[in-house]
N, C-alpha and C positions, 0 to 999 in steps of 0.2 A: 713490306718484305718482297724482295725479288731474289730468286735462286739463280746464281750465275753458273755454278758447276756442281756436279754430283760424281763422286768417285767411290767405287766399291772394290774391295780387295777380299777375296775368299769369302764373300757374303752369299750364303745360299748357293744358287746355281751360277753366280758370277765370280769367276776367278779374278778377272781384271776388267773393269768397265769404267770408262770416262765419258761423261756426258756434259756438254756445254749448252746452256739454255740462253735464248735471246732475252736481252734486257732493253732492247731498243724501244722507245716509246711508240714508234709507228709500225714496227714489226715485232709485236709483243707476244707472238704465238710460237710455241715450240711443239712439234709433233713427233711422237715416237710410234712408228707402225710396227706391230708385232702380232703374230697369231696367238691364239689362246694357248696357255701352258708354256709360253716362251719365257715369261718373267716380268710382264708388265706390272702385275700386282706387287711382286717383290721389290721392283724399283721404287714404287710409290711408298711401300711400307718401310723401305730402308731410310727414307727421309724422316719418318716418325721415329724410327729406332735411333738414328743419329742424334736427334734433338731430345728425346725423352726416355730412351731405353726400352727394355722389354715390355714394361707395363702398358704402353700405349699402342703397341703393334698388334695387328690383327692377322697373324700368321699361325699356321698349324705348327706345333712343336717349336715354340718361341725360343727355347734354349738350344735347339739344334740348328745353329746358324752357320756353322763351319761348312764350307763347300765340300760336297760328298766326294768329288774327284780327289781333292787334296787329302781328305780323311782316308781315302782308300789307298792312294799311291805313296803318301809321305811315310818316311821311316822315323820321323821325329816324335818325341814324347808329347810335346806341346806345339800347337800351331796358332797363328795370329790371323785375325780378321778385323776389318775396319770399314767405316763409312765416313766420308768427308764431304761436307757441304761448304760452299762459299756463298754467303747470303749478303746482299746489299740492303742495308736498313738505314734510312734517313741520311744517305750520303756516305756511310761508313761500310767497308767490307769486313765481314766477320767470317773467319775460317774456323768452322766447328768440326772437330774430329772425335769420333767415339771409337776407341781401340779396345779390342778384347783378345786375351790370350786364353786358350782352352786346352784341356787335356784331349789329345786327338781322338782317342778311342771312346771315351765316355761323354765328351762334350761338356764336362764340368768346367766351371769358370775358375781359372787360376788367377787372373788379374784383369782389371778393367779400368780404363782411364778416359775421361772426357776433357778436351782442351779447347780453348778459344784463343785465336790470334787476331789482333786488330791494331789499328793505329789510333792513339788518343788524340785529343784536340791540339796537342803540340806537335803532332806528327811522329811521335815516338812509338815504335812497335811494342806492344804488350802481349805477353803470353800467359794465360791462366790455365793451370792444370789441376785436376782433382779427381779422386775416385767418385763414382756416381753417388749422390745422396750424402756426400760428406758435409759436415757442419763447420769445416774450417772457413776462414775468410774467403779464400779463393773459390771454394765450393759454393758458398752463398752468392758470391759475385756472378759465377757462371749461371746459376739458376735464375738470378735476377735478369741477366742479359738475355737469356733464352726466352724468358717470360715477356720481356719487353718486345722482342721480335715477334713471338707468337706463343700465347699461353697454351697449355695442354688442352684446356677446355675449348679454346677457339680453334685448335687444329682440326677438330672434327668437322668444321664448317668450311675448310679450305682444301682439304684432301679427301676426295670422294671417289668411291667406286660406283659402278652402275647400279648394283643392288641397293646400296644405301640411298642413292639419288631417288630410285623408285620407291623405297620405303618411306622417305620423307613425304611423298605425295599421296600415300595411302590413307592418311588421316586416321591412323590407329593410335592407341595409347602411347606407343613408343615414339612415333613420329611427332606427336604433339609435345611429348616430353622433351625431345631433341630440340625442337624449335624454341620451346619455353626456356630451356637451359641456355641456348645460344643467345637469346635476347637478354636473359639475366646476366650472362657473362660479359657482354659488351657494355652493358649499362652499369655494372657493379651491383645489380640487384641481389646477386648471390651473396656478395659480401655484406650487403645491407641486411639480408635475411638472417645470415649467420650472426651479425651484430645484435639483431633484435632477439634471436634465440638466447644468446649469451646474456643480454640484459634482463630478459624475462627470468632466466635461471637465477641471476643475482638478486632480482627483485623478490623472488620466492625465498631465497636464502635469508635476506634481511627481514622479510616478513616473519619468518620462523624465529629469527633472533629477537625481534621485537616482542614476539609472543613469549619466548623463553625468558625474556628479561623482566617479566612481571608474573605475579602470582594470580593475576586476574583470570579466573576460570572462564569468564565470558569471552575474553579476547582469545584464549587458547581454543575455545570451542569454535569461535568464528573462523580462526585460521584453519582449523581442521575441516570445517564445512567448505571453505573456499577451495582448499586443495581437492576435496571430493568433486566440487562443481567444475574445477579446471580439468580434472582427469576425465569426468563424464563428457565434458564438451570436446576434449581431444578425441575420446573414443567415438563420439557421434560424428566428428569431422572426418575421422579415418573411415568410418562406415560410409559416410556421404561420398567421399572420394572414390571408394570402391564401387559404390552404386553408379556414380557418374561414369567411371571407367567402363563398367559393364554395359551401361546404356550406349556409350559411344561405340564400343566394340560391336554391339548388336546392330546399331544403326549402320556401321561400316559394312557388316555382313549383309544387311538388307540392301544397301546400295549395290553391293557386288551381285546379289541375287537378281536385283532389278536389271542390271546390265546384262546378265546372262539370259533372263526371261525376254528382254527386248529383242534378242537375236532370233527368237522364234517368230516367223512371219505371221502365223495364224493368230498370235495374241499381241502383236507389236502395238497396235492402237489401244488395246485394252490396258496394257501395262502403263502406257503414257497417260491415259485418262485417270488411272488409279493414282499415279504419282501426283497429278495435278489436284485431284480431290483431296488427297492426304495433306497437300500443302495448304489448301483452303481451310480444311478442318483445323490444322495446326494454328493458322492465323486467327480463325474465329475463337479458338480456345484461349489464346493469349488476349484477344479482345475482350472476351467474357470476364477473365480475371481482372482486367483493368476496370471494366465497367462495374463489376461487383464491388470493388473498392470504392469507386466514386459514389455508387448508390448508398452504401453504408455511411459514408462521410456526409453526403448531402442530406440524407434522411435524418441523421442524428442532428445536424444543424437546424433543419426545418422543424423537428419536434421541439427543440429548445425554444425557437422563435414562437411556435404555436402556444407553448405553455406560458411564455411571457405575455402573449396577447390575451390569453384567457384570464390570467391573474390580473392584468390591467383592467380588463372589462369588469371583473367582479369587484375590485376595490378602488376604482378610480374616483368614485363619488365620496369616499371616506377621506376626511382631511386629517392625515397623520401629523400634519405640521402645526395644528392649531395651538396645542399646549406649548410646544417648543418655541413657536414664534413669539408667544407672550413673554417667555423667559429670556429670549435672545437679546443681547445688547447690540444695537445696530452699529455697523462700521468697525467692529472689533474682531480681530482674528484670535484663534486659540493660542497662537504663538506669542501674542502680547501678554497674556496671562502667564505663560511659561517664563517670560522675561522678568515679570514682577516677582514671581516666586523665587527665581534665581537670584535677584538682587537682595531680596529679604526686606525691602522697604517699599511701601505703597507710594503712589504718585503724590499723595498728600503729605508724605514725609514720615508717616507713622510706621514704626517697625512692625513687621508681619509676625503674628503669633500662630500657634498651631491651629487655633480656632479660625483665624483669617485664612490660613492655607487650605483648610478643609472646605471653606466656603468658595474659595477661588477655583479649587479643583472641581467642585460641583458645577460651578458656572461654566467652566471650560467645556463641559459636555454639550452645552447649547450654542457654542460659537463655531462659525465656519473655520476651516473647511471640513471638519469632521462631525458637524452637527447633523441631527436627523433630517432637518430641513434640506441641508445641502446634499445629503446622500439621496434623498427622494428626488430632488431636482436633477441630479446627475443620472439617476435611473430613468426618469421620464425622458430626458434628452436622448439617452442611449436607446431607449425603447422606440422613439420616433425613427431613428436611423435604421433600426432592425426591421421595423414594420414596413418601411418604405419599399424594401425588396422582397416582401413575402410572396406576392403574386408571381414575380419572376422566378423565385426559388421553387415555388410549387410547380409551375409550368416546366421548368428545366428537369425537376425530379421525375415528373410524369413522362417526359420525353425520353430520358435515359432508361426508365423502366420499360417503356415500350420497345426501345432499341434492344434492350437486354432480352426481352421475350422473343422478338423477331430473330435475333441472332441464334437463340436456342433452337427455334423452329428450323432455321436454315441448316444448323448443324445436324439436326435430326434427319432432315431430307438427305443431306450430304452423306451421313453415315449409312443410311439405307442404300443409297446408290453405290457406296464403296463396298458394302457387303455383297450386293448383286454382282459388281465387277469381279470381286475376288472369287465368287462362286463360279462365274463364267470361265475365269482363268483356270481355276482348280478342276473344273469338270471336263477339261480338255483331255482327249484320248492319249496324248503323249505322256509316257511315264515320267520322263525328265521334267516336264512342266508341272505335273502333279506333285512330284517330290519337292521341287524347288519352292512351289507355292505353299505347300504345307510347312516347310522349314521356315519360310518367311512369316507365315501366320503365327507359328510358335514364338518366333523372335519378337513379333509385334506384341503378343500377349505378355511375354516376359518383360518387355519395356514398360508396358502398362502397369504390371505388378511393381516393378522397380520404381517407377515414377510415384506411385502411391506411397511406397516406403520412404522415398526421398523426401516427400512433403512432410511426413511424420518426423523424420530425422532432422530436417531443417527447422521444424518447430521446436524440437528439443534443444538444438544448438542455440537458437535465439532465446529460449526460456532459461537455459543454463547461464547464458550471458547476462540476462536480466537479474537472475538470482545472485550471480557473482558480483555484479555492480552494486546491488543493494547491500550485500554483506560487506563488500569492500568499503563502501561509504561509511557504514557503521563502524567498521574496523578502524578506519582512519580517525574517526571522531574519538573513539575510546583510547587509541594510542596517543593522540594529541594530549590527553590528560596525564600521561605518564612522563613526568619530567626526567626521570632517570634514564629513559630511552632516547634522550634528545639527539645523541650522535647517530645512533642507528636510524632514527627518524629522518635526520638530514640526508643520510645516504639513500634511504628508501625513497624519499621525495625526489632527490636528484635523479635517481634511476627511473622513477615513474615518469618524471617530466621528460627525460631523455627519450624514453620509449614513445611517449605521446608525440614528440617532435619528429622522431625518426619515422614513425608510422604515417604521420601526415605527409612528410617529405616523400616517403616510399610510394604512398598512394598517388600523390600529385605527379611525381616523375613517371610512374608506370602509365598513368592515363595519357600524359603527353607523348611518351615514347610509343604507346600502343597506336595512337592515331598517326604518328609519323611513319612507323613501319608499315602500317596498313595502307597508307596512301602510296608510299614508294612501291610496295609489293604489287598493288593494283595497276600502277603505271607500267611496270615490267610485264605483268600478266596480260594486260590488254594488248600490248605490243606483240606478244608472242602468239596469242590464240585468236585475236580479232573477233571475239564473241563477247556478248554482253553478260559475262559472268563476273562475280565479285568475290574477292577474298575478304573475310572478316576475322578479326581477332577479338577474343573476349578478354575480360580483366585479368585472366590468368595466362594470357598470350597463347591460348589454344586456338587454332584456326578452323574455319569452316568455309565451305564454298556454296554460294547461292546463285540461283538463276536471276534474271532481270526482275521477275515479279516477287523476289524474296523467298521463294520456296527452295528447299535443299536441293543441291545439284548432285548429279552422279557423274563425276569427271571420267573421261575416256583415259586410256593408257597414256596417250600423248599429253593430255591435259594434266595428268598427275605429275609427269616429269616437268611440265611447265610450271606447275605450282611449286615444286621443289626449287627449281632454278630461280623463280620470282622471289621466293622467301629468302634464299641464300643471298641473292643480289641485294635485296632490301636490307638484310642484316649488315652486309658490307657497307652499303651506302650510309646506313644509320651510324655504323662504327666511325666512318669518316667524319660525319657531322659532329659526333661526340668529341672527337679529337680536336676539331676546329673550335668547338664551344669551350673546351678546357683551355686552349691556348689563346682565346680571344683576349685582346688587350695586352698580351705579353709580347716581349721582343722575340718573335718567333720567325724562323726562316722558312717561309712557305715554299721555297725552291726544293727543300728537303722534306716535303710532306710525306706522310706514311703511304707506302705503296702496298697494294694487295695482290697476291697471286692465288689463283685457283688451280689445283691439280686434279684432273679428272681421268678416271680409268673406266673405259667401256661406257661412257656417258650416253651414247646414242644407240645402244644395243637393241632396245625395244621400241625405238621411235620410227614412224614412217617418214618419208622424204620431206613432207610439209613442215612437221615440227622440228626435224633435224636442221632444216635450213634456217628457220626463224631463230632457234636457240643459238646455233653457231654464228649467225649474223650478230646477235646481241652481245655474246660473251666478250669478244675483244674490245668492245666499246665500253664495257662496264667495269673491267678490272685492268690493272697495269701490267699483269702478266698472266698468260694462260699456258699451262703445260698439259698436253693431251696425249694419253696413251690409248691407242685404238687398233683394232684389227683393220686390215685393208678393206674388207667388205663394208664395215661400218663407216670408214673414212671416205671411200670413193663416192662421187656424186655430189649431192647438195652440201655436205659438210666441207668437202675439199673446195668446192666452188666458192662457198661463203668465206672461208678462212684464207684463201690463197693470197690475197693482197696484204694480209697481216702476218704471214709466216716469216719468221726470222731464222729458225733452225728446224731441220727436218731429217729424221733418221729412220732407217729400217733395220730391225733386229731379226736375225735368222738363227735357227738352231742347227748346228753342224750335224751332218749325218755320220758321225763317228762316235768313238768311245767318249768324246768330250761333250756329249749332249748335256751333261751337268757341270760343265766347266767353261762357261761362256767368257770370251775375251773381246777386246776391241776389234778383233778380226771379223767378228760376226756383226759388227755395227757398220752399216753402210750410210754414208752421208748423201742425202738426196738434194 
């Protein structure tokens, strides 16, 4: 998508405004300089309004869009307002116009129309017109076309104001949700999640139908129990999500407090040492958990081997095989007897009677491979293999036990040092330091409480899952016996198989996309900040920032903006790769590849010169079109110097010092 023109008529403070944006590949930047409260935000929000209507705009008084000057001076009962966009998408120009007629005094909507004009593949001009949200054929076509250009969900990641850019880098619950939703939207994970929810509801429905289709009380009871376990698991998951959210928010507050405390010269070194110690304790805690699992597993295996060795030592001189060896017919397998019984005739030609059959079945017990002799030999051979590694297993078990004890001791020393550091910081004479340190301590204690509860809740989640699986297995076995439920059973199995396939696909695709976006984001991040910090995504696409040693990082203001821009650019790059993957092997015209535009309002408001320069250098090279709304103060200096060679269009918008301050026209737009 590249925006060619934007035209506003009687929209908010703009009576008449025509903007043309650069779509030149080498001069792909358009700049609109305007002071605060001039209308920069309105211009950006007008783009959203034109495409999606009131729902997606972020304006105060969304329904009061009519220009105030017109509302005040007109003598008409109704007045009109409109926004028109010309967007180039894959070689085709789409002229999109949203027109609204309102009652002048009340701003109530009288009529609204959205239209799209374009040329089809034969060169014929087509015009589609429809009321917004209309279910007619034209209405559906318009929605499809706009979604093809840019979906509502994705628009949030291409049209940004300074506040939202800053929020994305704050690593709070909302910013993590935003990034997760963006990644879900470009990959279709949101659609996949909705499909899985729908299929699980259908599965539950057919499960109930299968239960209702029989009088078997046991099946009905099982179904009732499974619903209870499902509901309990959902409740525990919701609680777990709330706990994780509160932990993340508390960690974010701690990072903020650490940044504030580090500004006090008298405790700067102490806060740094505390941060490093907490990182070490966190690493050792994770290490202990892993070591504990290994000790339990290896100790269990070693005990089994030891029991086998003791049993062998006690009974190895007893010949269990003596009686069996006497009765065994050499060179005959049990399968040969099975074949004789099956034929019903002995190899001598005599017909086998019941008496013969009983004798053959008795003899079968003494023949390999299931004879006692054979079983004992297999056991002895396996025992040799197991005994061969006993000394090594014992030494390894002792080593990891010693490592475990040593790590616990180290953690104890580190925790004592941490307590001393916190006391030193808290004993400072400054009231501000004491207050912040006490607040930090309360947050740490709260995280500790939440973490304990989180472990309990996660245990319940896993336990409910096990209970559910056990009952579901029994449920399927019982249902299989009910022939009258055959059709519902087929549907149930198909849905169950579909869920399993989709979940596997979902998991596989998410892992692949996670590593892809993480890699791209870190490439952008390293080029902007030139520091050895790393962005990481978890399985739920929530991000975190770590130092070179793996400890949690506390990003500066500039680094937070850099995180936002890195993630935004990574999402765009990943989106491009997905489109290429979808069109791979098809007759696809790569000269009309999908273009991406980013529209930024006050993007550099809180940045210093260094970060402003690096980000503004990177943006024109990362997207096909950049539209920047900025104040002169934010633009002058490193931003202007970095963008100068890429600028194709540049405007300055001023507010007239007259009664028309709420009635801006093209007269106030200066081409630079």
